[in-house]
C-alpha positions, 0 to 999 in steps of 0.5 A: 270395443271399437265399433264400425263407422257407416259411412250415410248414403250420401257421405257415399255419394260424396267420397265417389263423386271427390274420387271421380273428380280426382282422378279426371272423369268428368272431365273436359274431353279434348279432341283431336284429328288423326293423322298418317303420312308416309314418306312420298306422300304429297302433302308433306311440307319440306323445308332446311333445317335450323341454321347447325345443321348442314344446308342440304338436309330437309326436315318436314314437320309431322305433328308438333311445332320443331321448336318445342319438345316432343315433335314427329319429323320427317329428316332426309339426308343424303348420300355420304353426310354426317351429321353433327353431334348434337343434343335434344331437349326430349328424347329421340324416337326414330324408325329409320325407313330407307336406306343405313345410318350410324347412330353415334351416342357418346360413351356407346358404341356405334349402331347401324341403322336399317331399314324399318330399325327403331332406335332411340335417344334420352334426352340430352345425349350427345349424339351424332349420325353417318350416312356412308351409301345411300341417301336416307330418311327417318322419322 
């Protein structure tokens, strides 16, 4: 006949401490400042895009570093512009702020984004964009 093992108080405390440490309960917290921007914010610092993009495009970095993964930017595209095919090392998440933009992901039907719409593209998936009418901005 099997007997039930009774944990001592010290064993119970030890098990709880191991659990809390493994869950990060006692981990040191780091704090970042929250941020917010509007498309016309005077604090935005607009810069030219990397060399592979046409000179008329501009970006403003909202958070992160454009040479690393998971950077948030505002991106301005003039009217009648074509954004050449490219890929990203991390997923692309866009919210169109103004204008209309056609997004073409390889192997998929083109999608026309309108103001306020969201689009997602997986990391490494080739895609291009066409801005046909008025200038647009997206995040």
